[in-house]
TIVEX-468697 format. One record per residue (C-alpha): residue number from 1; x, y, z. Coordinates in steps of 0.001 Angstrom, whole numbers, m for minus. Example, Ala and Ser with C-alpha at 12.3 -4.5 7.8 and 13.67 -1.06 7.14 Angstrom:
// residues 2
num|c1|c2|c3
1|12300|m4500|7800
2|13670|m1060|7140
END
This chain:
// residues 300
num|c1|c2|c3
1|121298|79662|131172
2|119215|82798|129613
3|119819|85123|127495
4|117658|87468|124860
5|117566|87942|121191
6|116573|91493|118957
7|115801|90976|115825
8|117799|93096|113331
9|115594|92003|110496
10|112066|90748|109123
11|113658|87732|108519
12|117378|86884|108343
13|119594|88345|111350
14|119110|88213|115000
15|121132|89808|117466
16|122343|86851|120543
17|122400|88960|124288
18|123931|88310|127249
19|126174|85454|126739
20|130108|85427|126948
21|131048|82871|124269
22|133978|82638|125950
23|132561|80347|129098
24|131030|77124|129006
25|127364|76942|127557
26|124802|73850|129375
27|123100|72188|126616
28|119722|73446|127109
29|121568|77011|125757
30|123997|75379|122378
31|120624|73935|121694
32|118765|76961|121503
33|121501|78451|119895
34|121947|75932|117241
35|117685|76975|116852
36|117643|80730|115874
37|120734|80151|113898
38|119106|77649|111658
39|115866|79970|111815
40|117321|82795|110907
41|120301|81950|108991
42|122341|85043|110490
43|123360|85992|114514
44|124878|88362|115600
45|127411|88189|118936
46|128764|92042|120732
47|131339|92852|122707
48|133128|88865|122585
49|136356|88743|124115
50|137963|85689|122686
51|141039|83450|121863
52|141199|81154|119190
53|140881|77900|120932
54|137582|79458|122409
55|136563|81411|118474
56|137144|77704|117801
57|135345|76186|120559
58|131819|77861|120197
59|132093|77353|116442
60|132924|73801|116571
61|129036|73812|118913
62|127258|74292|115500
63|129184|72265|113263
64|132319|69938|112541
65|135052|72437|111793
66|136706|72496|108306
67|140003|73907|106965
68|139931|75935|103666
69|141133|75556|100509
70|143760|78668|101808
71|146206|77472|103778
72|148108|80413|103118
73|145318|81934|105167
74|145101|79732|108151
75|146502|80573|111232
76|149510|79459|112690
77|148471|78377|116253
78|144678|77049|114982
79|145178|76086|111517
80|140179|76071|111610
81|141564|79722|111892
82|141184|81849|108286
83|142998|84831|109271
84|141148|88229|107151
85|143582|90536|106885
86|145036|93426|105361
87|147724|94040|107811
88|151450|92711|106929
89|154188|91336|109273
90|157736|92244|109333
91|158416|91008|106106
92|156575|92496|104451
93|154111|89664|103234
94|150705|89809|104264
95|148949|88147|107279
96|146259|86577|106067
97|143919|86848|102543
98|140894|89578|101072
99|142716|92395|101859
100|141101|95741|101859
101|138929|95524|98338
102|135255|95669|97717
103|133767|91774|97601
104|130747|91319|95735
105|127752|89264|95899
106|128782|86098|97727
107|128118|82284|99078
108|131160|80771|100583
109|132341|77207|98777
110|129882|77265|96421
111|132809|76360|94160
112|133166|72683|95749
113|131072|69731|95680
114|130154|70118|98605
115|130033|73162|100219
116|130569|73838|103895
117|128061|76214|104300
118|129007|77368|108132
119|130833|80313|108761
120|131523|82869|111521
121|134191|86013|111307
122|134995|87334|114605
123|136206|91202|114151
124|139271|92338|116166
125|140811|95280|114724
126|137934|97636|111548
127|138893|100758|109869
128|137280|104014|110921
129|135287|103561|108192
130|133660|101035|105117
131|134388|97483|104615
132|130576|96834|106276
133|129038|93677|105647
134|125544|92512|103402
135|123830|89828|103838
136|120614|89043|101755
137|117775|86621|102534
138|117528|84059|99254
139|114121|82470|100876
140|112902|85690|101167
141|114230|86321|97770
142|112891|83291|96048
143|109230|83804|97742
144|109363|87187|95936
145|110610|86150|92700
146|108415|86882|89592
147|105547|84235|88756
148|107660|83738|85810
149|110892|83759|86751
150|110803|81088|88770
151|109510|79119|85879
152|112247|79846|84346
153|114551|78584|87013
154|113162|75327|88164
155|115146|72593|87842
156|118428|74418|86785
157|121917|74532|87697
158|124239|76476|88167
159|128165|76268|87092
160|130143|77496|89037
161|134503|78032|89263
162|137034|79239|91528
163|139036|80545|88705
164|135819|83662|88208
165|136094|84244|92203
166|140232|84042|92245
167|139994|86748|88488
168|138481|88751|90782
169|140924|89470|93750
170|141941|92556|94236
171|145863|91782|95294
172|147814|89378|93155
173|148798|87567|95909
174|145199|86727|96906
175|144843|85438|93028
176|147287|82645|93636
177|146726|78921|95032
178|148246|75819|94801
179|148427|73157|92903
180|146577|70870|95802
181|143934|73788|96157
182|143922|74223|92023
183|142626|70155|92644
184|140700|70755|94837
185|137880|73008|92789
186|137213|72458|89308
187|133839|73636|88260
188|130678|72079|89651
189|126414|72270|89372
190|124696|73168|91837
191|120840|73624|92067
192|119796|77179|91722
193|115905|76025|94061
194|116319|74131|96785
195|114061|72740|99671
196|114614|72986|103305
197|114581|69920|104761
198|112570|70210|107395
199|110308|72768|106127
200|110232|71908|102195
201|110694|76049|102194
202|112776|76867|99296
203|115557|78679|99117
204|117791|80169|96276
205|121572|79333|96282
206|123803|81925|93602
207|127184|83726|93588
208|127977|85932|91070
209|131714|85594|92049
210|131975|81684|90367
211|128956|81745|88558
212|129890|81447|84841
213|126487|80511|82899
214|123262|78153|83675
215|124511|73596|82525
216|123256|72940|79797
217|122675|76301|78643
218|124392|78994|76329
219|126558|81022|77656
220|124854|84639|76981
221|121434|82825|77527
222|122395|81686|81436
223|124300|84917|82325
224|121428|86682|80998
225|119196|84795|83136
226|121469|84400|86066
227|121531|88412|85535
228|117847|89288|86013
229|118020|86341|88573
230|120651|88737|91273
231|118738|91722|90393
232|115956|90841|91567
233|117428|89247|94519
234|119550|91754|95988
235|116687|94268|96713
236|117152|96323|99151
237|113976|94358|101872
238|115826|91024|101787
239|119026|93452|102616
240|120807|92797|106398
241|123648|95756|106535
242|125955|94753|109703
243|127740|97922|110990
244|131204|96341|112310
245|131998|96764|115995
246|135269|95938|117640
247|134044|91840|119322
248|131591|91240|116848
249|130576|87681|116678
250|129110|87160|113170
251|128372|83408|112329
252|125814|82670|109520
253|124804|79732|106603
254|125540|79935|103810
255|122963|77893|102226
256|120130|80331|101952
257|122146|83681|101593
258|125132|85438|100238
259|127346|87891|101649
260|129372|91201|100288
261|131631|93741|101382
262|132444|97224|100639
263|135719|98641|100378
264|137689|100828|102607
265|141310|102906|103112
266|143967|100518|102351
267|145888|102276|104835
268|143854|101434|107477
269|143853|98598|109648
270|141492|95963|109570
271|141663|92271|111030
272|138997|89624|110981
273|139473|85986|112135
274|136986|83347|109638
275|135824|79871|111084
276|133571|77154|108497
277|131478|74278|109857
278|130410|71996|108352
279|125799|72198|109055
280|124012|69533|109979
281|121807|68360|106150
282|118864|67269|108505
283|117916|70991|110023
284|119984|73394|106980
285|119633|73472|103512
286|122668|72273|102327
287|124067|72607|98171
288|123936|69277|95819
289|126934|69980|93942
290|128104|67703|90822
291|131184|67961|89085
292|130695|70025|85934
293|129583|67833|82462
294|128425|70661|79921
295|130912|72320|77793
296|129666|75261|78721
297|130353|78412|76913
298|129689|77777|74028
299|126949|77331|72096
300|124012|74793|71905
END
């Protein structure tokens, strides 16, 4: 099955052209898509018309599907599908999560010991303006760090805590999680720099919405170092900006990217369907989480 690609960013994103993802793909096409995904980290498919079952079936070709800890955001028909929307049902209840506010630079599931780093977002309804999504290439960002800053973070582990992200959600409903979800998300640590299993290429692992410090550093020093890294890592040359169109499916790798969303008019309609996939540890760089041990926030 033939398809074309078009570069959207020098190192990060490619548009895949000529595939109808509701149709069965042959093995050679699947293998080529997997290779593109591992290399570029962000793949864009335009003009797709997918049911939830078709969306799930395609994403499962890239990695085993995972259900979000936010079961209140799950589709009732296909629970692996997460609904992201500001819409409400006939009783005035939110049909999904993450509303219409701005989302800062983050990496999905960074607060988990073993994050599922594959992700996809499918656009069904969009506001007339706003709601753009930006991705940053943390491989290129690491390569571009000043040598002294690289030395400062060598061997360091960030501390990631889901409660920080919850506090930043705009809607009160988005801030509430079940006790089971809370038990699944204790503070964890991840190495700030990792090497790709095949190429050895190094990348950063960051999330401004969940990091509360650096393991075994006092809080002010750790946060100051993280701020320095964030500022250097999110320069425009490392960023791909996506202007959504209805029917877009974007697939990305949280292992070496962060993403953010701009706000939009809360009176406008936005409906997206999201998938989460576990990626192959031999072809993708995966976080190496551990339960947090140090007393982050206490001066040393």
